[in-house]
C-alpha positions as CSV (number, residue, x, y, z in Angstrom):
1,M,-10.8,10.5,15.7
2,A,-7.5,11.9,15.3
3,V,-4.6,9.6,16.1
4,R,-2.6,11.2,18.9
5,A,1.2,11.5,18.5
6,L,2.8,8.4,20.6
7,T,5.1,9.4,22.9
8,P,8.3,9.3,23.7
9,L,8.8,6.2,25.3
10,Q,5.7,4.1,23.4
11,N,8.6,5.4,20.4
12,D,11.1,4.0,22.2
13,D,9.3,0.8,23.0
14,I,9.0,0.0,19.7
15,R,11.9,0.8,18.2
16,A,13.7,-1.7,20.6
17,A,11.2,-4.3,19.7
18,L,12.4,-3.5,16.5
19,K,16.0,-3.8,17.2
20,A,15.5,-6.8,18.8
21,A,13.4,-8.5,16.4
22,E,16.6,-7.4,13.7
23,A,19.3,-8.8,15.8
24,R,17.0,-12.2,16.7
25,T,16.7,-12.9,13.2
26,H,19.0,-11.2,10.5
27,L,15.4,-9.2,9.0
28,R,15.0,-5.8,8.8
29,F,11.7,-4.5,10.1
30,A,9.9,-1.1,10.1
31,V,6.4,0.1,11.2
32,Y,4.6,2.9,9.8
33,V,1.7,4.7,11.7
34,G,-0.2,7.3,9.8
35,R,-2.8,7.6,7.1
36,A,-2.7,5.7,4.4
37,E,-2.9,7.0,1.2
38,G,-5.1,5.9,-1.3
39,A,-6.0,1.7,-1.4
40,R,-4.3,0.7,1.8
41,R,-2.2,-2.8,0.9
42,E,-0.9,-1.0,-2.5
43,F,0.2,1.9,0.1
44,A,1.8,-0.8,2.1
45,E,3.2,-2.5,-0.3
46,R,5.2,1.3,-1.4
47,L,6.4,1.8,1.8
48,H,7.7,-1.6,1.7
49,A,9.4,-1.0,-1.8
50,A,10.7,2.7,-0.3
51,L,13.1,0.6,2.1
52,G,15.4,-0.3,-1.2
53,A,17.8,-2.6,-1.2
54,V,17.2,-4.1,2.2
55,A,13.5,-4.4,0.8
56,D,13.7,-8.3,0.1
57,D,14.6,-9.2,3.6
58,A,12.0,-6.6,5.4
59,V,8.9,-6.7,7.0
60,L,6.9,-3.9,6.7
61,I,3.6,-2.8,9.8
62,M,1.8,-0.1,8.3
63,V,-1.2,0.6,10.7
64,D,-3.9,3.6,9.9
65,V,-5.5,4.0,13.2
66,D,-8.3,6.5,11.7
67,G,-8.7,3.6,8.9
68,R,-8.8,1.4,10.8
69,A,-6.1,-0.5,8.4
70,L,-3.7,-2.7,9.3
71,E,-1.1,-4.5,6.6
72,I,1.6,-6.7,7.0
73,V,4.0,-7.0,3.7
74,T,6.9,-9.0,3.3
75,G,10.0,-9.3,1.1
76,E,11.4,-12.4,-1.0
77,R,13.7,-13.3,1.2
78,A,11.6,-12.8,4.6
79,R,8.2,-14.7,2.9
80,R,11.1,-18.1,3.2
81,F,10.7,-17.8,7.1
82,I,7.4,-15.3,7.9
83,T,4.1,-17.4,5.7
84,D,1.1,-15.1,4.4
85,G,-0.5,-17.5,7.2
86,A,1.4,-16.6,10.3
87,C,1.5,-12.5,9.2
88,Q,-2.4,-12.8,9.1
89,L,-2.3,-14.8,12.2
90,V,-0.2,-11.8,14.4
91,A,-2.5,-9.6,12.5
92,V,-5.7,-10.7,14.1
93,S,-4.0,-10.3,17.7
94,M,-2.5,-6.7,16.6
95,A,-5.9,-5.6,15.9
96,G,-7.4,-6.6,19.4
97,A,-4.7,-5.0,20.5
98,F,-5.7,-2.3,19.0
99,A,-9.5,-2.6,19.4
100,A,-8.2,-2.1,23.5
101,G,-6.9,1.2,22.7
102,D,-2.8,-0.7,22.9
103,L,-1.4,0.6,19.8
104,T,2.0,0.3,21.7
105,G,1.7,-3.1,23.0
106,G,-0.2,-4.2,19.8
107,L,3.2,-3.2,17.7
108,V,5.5,-4.6,20.4
109,T,3.8,-8.1,20.6
110,G,3.0,-8.5,17.1
111,I,7.1,-7.8,16.2
112,S,7.9,-10.2,18.7
113,A,5.8,-12.4,17.0
114,L,7.1,-12.1,13.6
115,A,10.3,-12.1,14.9
116,E,9.3,-16.0,16.8
117,C,8.1,-16.9,13.4
118,A,11.6,-16.0,11.1
119,T,13.3,-17.8,13.7
120,R,11.1,-21.2,13.5
121,G,11.2,-20.8,10.0
């Protein structure tokens, strides 16, 4: 099953969630929705590294719907606030939304949950 393109409204919802998370945490949040090229974790780590100078302060969410893959990568500084355990819990929640066909809702909720984790850390 091919991934349909996100609508402009869905893109706007995701951008708003990213902006709110960044304002709340002073971390950089990024989302990639598309096909993972090669091993999914390594691909997500390459995407994260491509953020360049902000990578240490960044959280990247990579979703390959067709490949049924979800990866959350945190930079060195971001990892001080968002633990691997927190990422795993958020990923489970997001995967549930994705399985129900709600890609945008899963992303928006996941971004918000990661920001919440960062503010508690």
